C-alpha positions in Angstrom: -21.4 -54.5 -62.2 -18.4 -53.3 -60.3 -20.6 -50.7 -58.6 -23.1 -53.4 -57.4 -20.2 -55.5 -56.1 -18.8 -52.5 -54.2 -22.2 -51.8 -52.6 -22.5 -55.5 -51.6 -19.1 -55.4 -50.0 -19.8 -52.4 -48.0 -23.2 -53.9 -46.9 -21.5 -57.1 -45.8 -18.9 -55.1 -43.9 -21.5 -53.3 -41.8 -23.5 -56.5 -41.3 -20.3 -58.1 -39.9 -19.8 -55.2 -37.5 -23.4 -55.4 -36.3 -23.1 -59.2 -35.9 -19.9 -58.8 -33.8 -21.6 -56.1 -31.6 -24.6 -58.5 -31.2 -22.3 -61.3 -30.1 -20.3 -59.1 -27.7 -23.5 -57.9 -26.0 -24.7 -61.5 -25.7 -21.4 -62.6 -24.2 -21.4 -59.6 -21.8 -24.8 -60.7 -20.6 -23.5 -64.2 -19.7 -24.2 -66.2 -22.9 -21.9 -68.9 -24.2 -19.9 -68.6 -27.5 -20.1 -72.3 -28.0 -23.8 -72.1 -28.8 -24.7 -72.3 -32.5 -27.3 -69.5 -32.2 -28.0 -66.7 -29.8 -30.8 -67.7 -27.6 -32.0 -64.3 -26.3 -35.1 -65.6 -24.5 -33.2 -67.9 -22.3 -30.5 -65.2 -21.7 -33.2 -62.7 -20.7 -34.7 -65.2 -18.2 -31.2 -65.8 -16.8 -30.6 -62.1 -16.6 -33.9 -61.5 -14.8 -33.1 -64.3 -12.4 -29.7 -62.8 -11.6 -31.3 -59.3 -11.1 -33.9 -60.7 -8.7 -31.1 -62.5 -6.7 -29.1 -59.3 -6.5 -32.2 -57.4 -5.3 -32.9 -60.0 -2.7 -29.3 -60.0 -1.4 -29.3 -56.2 -1.3 -32.6 -56.1 0.6 -31.3 -58.6 3.2 -28.0 -56.6 3.6 -30.0 -53.4 3.8 -32.2 -54.9 6.5 -29.2 -55.9 8.6 -27.7 -52.5 8.1 -30.9 -50.8 9.3 -31.1 -53.2 12.3 -27.5 -52.5 13.3 -28.2 -48.8 13.3 -31.4 -49.2 15.3 -29.5 -51.2 17.9 -26.8 -48.6 18.0 -29.3 -45.8 18.6 -31.1 -47.7 21.3 -28.0 -48.7 23.2 -26.0 -45.5 22.7 -26.7 -44.3 26.2 -26.2 -47.6 27.9 -22.7 -48.2 26.4 -21.8 -44.5 26.9 -20.8 -43.7 23.3 -20.1 -40.0 22.7 -21.0 -38.3 19.4 -17.6 -38.8 17.9 -17.4 -42.5 18.6 -21.0 -43.0 17.4 -20.1 -41.3 14.2 -17.1 -43.7 13.7 -19.3 -46.8 14.4 -21.9 -45.6 12.0 -19.3 -45.0 9.3 -17.9 -48.4 9.9 -21.3 -50.1 9.6 -22.0 -48.1 6.4 -18.7 -49.2 5.0 -19.3 -52.8 5.8 -22.8 -52.6 4.1 -21.4 -51.0 1.0 -18.5 -53.6 0.7 -20.9 -56.5 1.3 -23.3 -55.2 -1.3 -20.5 -54.9 -3.8 -19.3 -58.4 -3.2 -22.8 -59.8 -3.4 -23.3 -58.1 -6.8 -19.9 -59.4 -8.0 -20.7 -62.9 -7.0 -23.9 -62.9 -9.1 -22.4 -61.5 -12.4 -19.9 -64.2 -13.1 -16.8 -62.4 -11.9 -13.7 -64.5 -11.2 -13.6 -65.9 -7.6 -10.0 -64.7 -7.3 -11.1 -61.1 -8.1 -13.9 -61.3 -5.6 -11.5 -62.7 -2.9 -9.0 -59.9 -3.6 -11.7 -57.3 -3.4 -12.9 -58.6 -0.1 -9.3 -58.6 1.3 -8.6 -55.2 0.0 -11.8 -53.8 1.4 -11.0 -55.3 4.8 -7.5 -53.7 4.9 -9.0 -50.4 3.8 -11.6 -50.6 6.6 -8.9 -51.4 9.2 -6.8 -48.4 8.1 -9.8 -46.1 8.1 -10.6 -47.0 11.7 -7.0 -46.4 12.6 -7.1 -43.0 10.8 -10.3 -42.0 12.4 -9.2 -42.9 15.9 -5.6 -41.7 15.6 -6.4 -38.1 16.3 -8.0 -38.8 19.6 -5.2 -41.1 20.7 -2.5 -38.6 19.8 -4.5 -35.8 21.7 -4.6 -37.9 24.8 -1.0 -38.9 24.7 0.3 -35.4 24.1 -2.1 -34.0 26.8 -0.6 -36.5 29.2 2.9 -35.3 28.5 2.0 -31.6 28.3 2.9 -31.0 24.7 1.3 -28.2 22.7 -1.2 -28.1 19.9 1.5 -27.5 17.2 3.2 -30.9 17.9 -0.2 -32.5 17.9 -1.0 -31.2 14.5 2.4 -32.2 13.2 2.0 -35.8 14.4 -1.5 -36.0 13.1 -0.3 -34.9 9.6 2.6 -37.4 9.6 0.5 -40.3 10.9 -2.3 -39.5 8.3 0.2 -39.6 5.5 1.8 -42.8 6.8 -1.6 -44.5 7.2 -2.6 -43.4 3.7 0.6 -44.8 2.1 0.4 -48.1 4.0 -3.3 -48.4 3.3 -2.8 -47.9 -0.5 0.1 -50.4 -0.5 -2.0 -53.0 1.3 -4.9 -52.6 -1.0 -2.8 -52.7 -4.2 -0.9 -55.7 -2.9 -4.2 -57.7 -2.9 -4.5 -57.2 -6.7 -1.0 -58.4 -7.4 0.9 -55.1 -7.6 4.6 -55.3 -6.8 4.8 -52.9 -3.8 8.6 -53.1 -3.5 9.1 -51.9 -7.1 6.4 -49.2 -6.6 8.1 -47.9 -3.4 11.5 -47.9 -5.1 10.0 -45.9 -8.0 8.4 -43.4 -5.6 11.8 -43.1 -3.8 13.5 -42.1 -7.0 10.7 -39.7 -7.9 10.9 -38.2 -4.3 14.6 -37.7 -4.7 14.2 -35.9 -7.9 11.5 -33.7 -6.5 13.6 -33.0 -3.4 16.4 -31.6 -5.6 14.0 -29.6 -7.6 12.3 -28.0 -4.5 15.2 -27.5 -2.1 13.7 -24.3 -0.6 10.4 -26.0 0.1 12.2 -29.0 1.7 14.3 -26.6 3.8 11.2 -24.8 5.0 9.6 -28.2 5.8 12.6 -29.4 7.9 12.7 -26.0 9.6 9.0 -26.2 10.4 9.5 -29.6 12.1 12.5 -28.2 14.0 10.4 -25.3 15.2 7.6 -27.5 16.3 9.9 -29.9 18.2 12.0 -27.2 19.9 8.9 -25.3 21.0 10.8 -22.0 21.2 7.4 -20.4 20.7 3.9 -21.7 20.3 0.6 -20.7 18.7 -0.7 -17.7 20.7 2.7 -16.3 21.8 3.6 -12.7 21.0 7.0 -12.7 19.2 9.4 -10.3 17.5 11.2 -11.5 14.4 13.4 -9.1 12.5 11.1 -6.1 11.9 7.9 -8.0 12.5 6.1 -8.2 15.8 2.8 -9.9 16.5 0.9 -13.0 17.7 1.6 -16.4 16.3 -1.6 -17.7 14.8 -0.3 -20.7 12.8 2.8 -22.8 12.6 2.6 -24.8 9.4 5.1 -27.2 8.0 6.3 -24.6 5.5 5.5 -21.2 6.9 4.7 -19.4 10.2 1.8 -16.9 10.3 2.0 -13.8 12.5 -0.9 -11.4 13.2 0.3 -7.9 13.8 -1.3 -5.1 15.9 -2.7 -3.7 12.6 -4.6 -7.0 12.0 -2.3 -7.9 9.2 -1.2 -11.4 8.7 2.5 -11.7 7.9 3.6 -15.1 6.5 7.3 -15.9 7.0 9.0 -19.0 5.6 10.1 -21.4 8.4 13.7 -21.3 7.1 13.9 -17.6 7.8 12.3 -18.1 11.2 14.8 -20.8 12.1 17.8 -18.6 11.1 16.6 -15.4 12.7 16.7 -14.0 16.2 13.3 -14.6 17.7 12.2 -12.6 20.8 9.3 -14.4 22.7 7.6 -11.7 24.7 5.0 -14.0 26.3 7.1 -16.9 27.4 6.8 -16.0 31.1 3.9 -15.1 33.4 4.6 -11.3 33.2 6.7 -8.9 31.2 8.3 -5.6 32.1 8.2 -2.4 30.0 9.4 1.1 30.7 8.9 4.7 29.7 10.9 7.9 30.3 9.6 11.2 31.7 11.4 14.3 32.9 10.9 17.2 35.4 12.6 20.5 35.9 15.7 20.9 38.1 13.8 22.9 40.6 11.0 20.4 41.2 10.9 17.9 44.0 12.1 14.5 42.9 10.2 12.6 45.7 6.9 14.4 44.9 7.3 13.6 41.2 8.0 9.9 42.1 4.9 9.6 44.2 2.7 11.1 41.4 4.2 8.6 38.9 3.6 5.6 41.2 0.1 6.8 41.9 -0.7 6.9 38.2 0.7 3.4 37.8 -1.3 2.1 40.7 -4.5 3.5 39.2 -3.9 1.8 35.8 -5.6 -1.6 35.6 -3.3 -3.1 33.0 -0.3 -2.5 35.3 0.4 -5.3 37.8 0.8 -4.6 41.5 3.3 -7.4 41.9 6.1 -7.3 40.9 6.3 -3.7 42.1 6.6 -0.8 39.8 9.4 1.7 40.1 10.3 5.3 39.1 14.0 6.1 39.5 16.2 8.9 38.3 18.0 7.6 35.2 19.8 10.8 34.1 20.3 14.4 35.0 20.4 15.9 31.6 20.8 19.4 30.1 17.1 20.1 30.2 15.9 18.4 33.4 15.8 15.3 35.5 14.9 12.1 33.6 12.9 9.4 35.3 12.8 5.8 34.0 9.4 4.3 34.9 9.3 0.5 35.0 6.1 -1.5 35.2 4.9 -5.1 34.6 1.9 -6.5 32.6 0.3 -9.8 31.9 1.1 -11.6 28.5 -2.5 -10.8 27.4 -1.7 -7.1 27.6 1.4 -7.2 25.3 -0.8 -6.5 22.2 -1.9 -3.2 23.8 1.5 -2.0 25.0 1.8 1.0 22.7 -1.7 2.2 23.8 -0.8 1.6 27.5 2.4 3.6 27.2 0.6 6.5 25.6 -2.1 6.5 28.3 0.5 6.4 31.0 2.4 9.3 29.6 -0.7 11.4 29.2 -1.9 10.7 32.8 1.5 11.4 34.2 1.6 14.7 32.4 -1.9 15.5 33.8 -0.8 14.5 37.3 2.4 16.7 37.1 0.2 19.7 36.0 -2.1 19.2 39.0 0.9 19.0 41.4 2.6 22.1 39.8 5.5 20.0 38.6 6.8 21.5 35.4 8.0 19.6 32.3 11.0 21.4 30.9 11.7 21.9 27.2 14.9 22.6 25.4 15.8 26.3 25.7 18.9 28.6 25.7 19.8 31.2 28.4 22.1 34.2 27.8 23.6 35.6 31.1 25.3 39.0 31.1 26.7 41.0 34.0 24.5 44.1 34.8 27.4 46.4 36.0 29.3 46.4 32.7 28.9 49.6 30.5 28.4 48.4 26.9 28.7 50.7 23.8 25.5 52.3 22.6 25.3 50.0 19.6 25.0 47.0 21.9 22.7 48.5 24.4 19.5 47.1 22.9 21.1 43.7 22.7 22.3 44.0 26.4 18.8 45.1 27.5 17.2 42.2 25.7 19.5 39.6 27.1 19.1 41.0 30.6 15.3 40.6 30.2 15.7 37.1 28.9 18.0 36.3 31.8 15.4 37.5 34.3 12.4 35.7 32.7 14.1 32.3 32.2 12.8 29.9 34.8 16.2 28.4 35.6 18.3 31.7 35.4 20.0 32.9 38.6 22.4 35.8 38.5 25.1 35.8 41.0 
């Protein structure tokens, strides 16, 4: 008896669950809870009618969307729309079609009018901010081009404006659904303050990056020297600066280190001067050596004719006369400076050999008087030193 009652209770429990699910599905499909029985036939007819209305509305909206695109394609040449503007217009039309279709569906499935109205307003604000975001890049580019600012500043302003438009757009959309924007912004401010304390180094790099971009001490494409790193600037991000060295290695330096270091910009002017050192023997003619050096510089394509090159005596040292050779190159040739210097030194040495100009090397001369009679034990040494004195190129006995 107890077992039969237990089975009946379990059966009634599951029947109650099925009945509740049945009623919930009926109400979800638009039925009324006040009705004594669930009239599925009438509900099915109403559901089919709603579906047909939705399909008709979607078909009408789709036709207008196709018509607008057709008119755009036909009048593209007449109204002089470029590819970028055409893409923006098509995206706007597609957005309007999607939003209109969504509102049409919501209006037919018994959604509250206030929710539909809030959705329409939120969609309108989102569309406005999208148009502003899509056209902001071109506007910033034209303004910066008018004032002669570089691409790094342009990228910075684009990033800042994109973040600003995104925040304002989200705030405007959420405000249409009753969110308290003031409280949300205050909460985000507290969170931002906590994150700022937790990531002080990242924040320092970010501020340094903005400073570098605003000061324009160097730009993307410049050849700079920072500490022990020399190379071309390929990217100035908000946190790091990327430098490509002569070895095709990218060195990533935090902006805080860049801002606090001595930076040498080698390509900030129209031409740059470099120098090398060569030497000749004391006996060689200085003017002849100078002419040979200048001729080599004149025959080298990377060396500029103006400003003029020079080859002057920098030092009269222990092993010869030292020339300092100064020449000028374009900024584009800075990356090849080590190779240019090596080629110049090789060609100057070849020119000296052809002109019988010797290149001295470190050596030692021992000079001993010939008329002194040395002991027998030192005779071989005296003879050797006398021979060395006679063979040395710079030796002159008085």
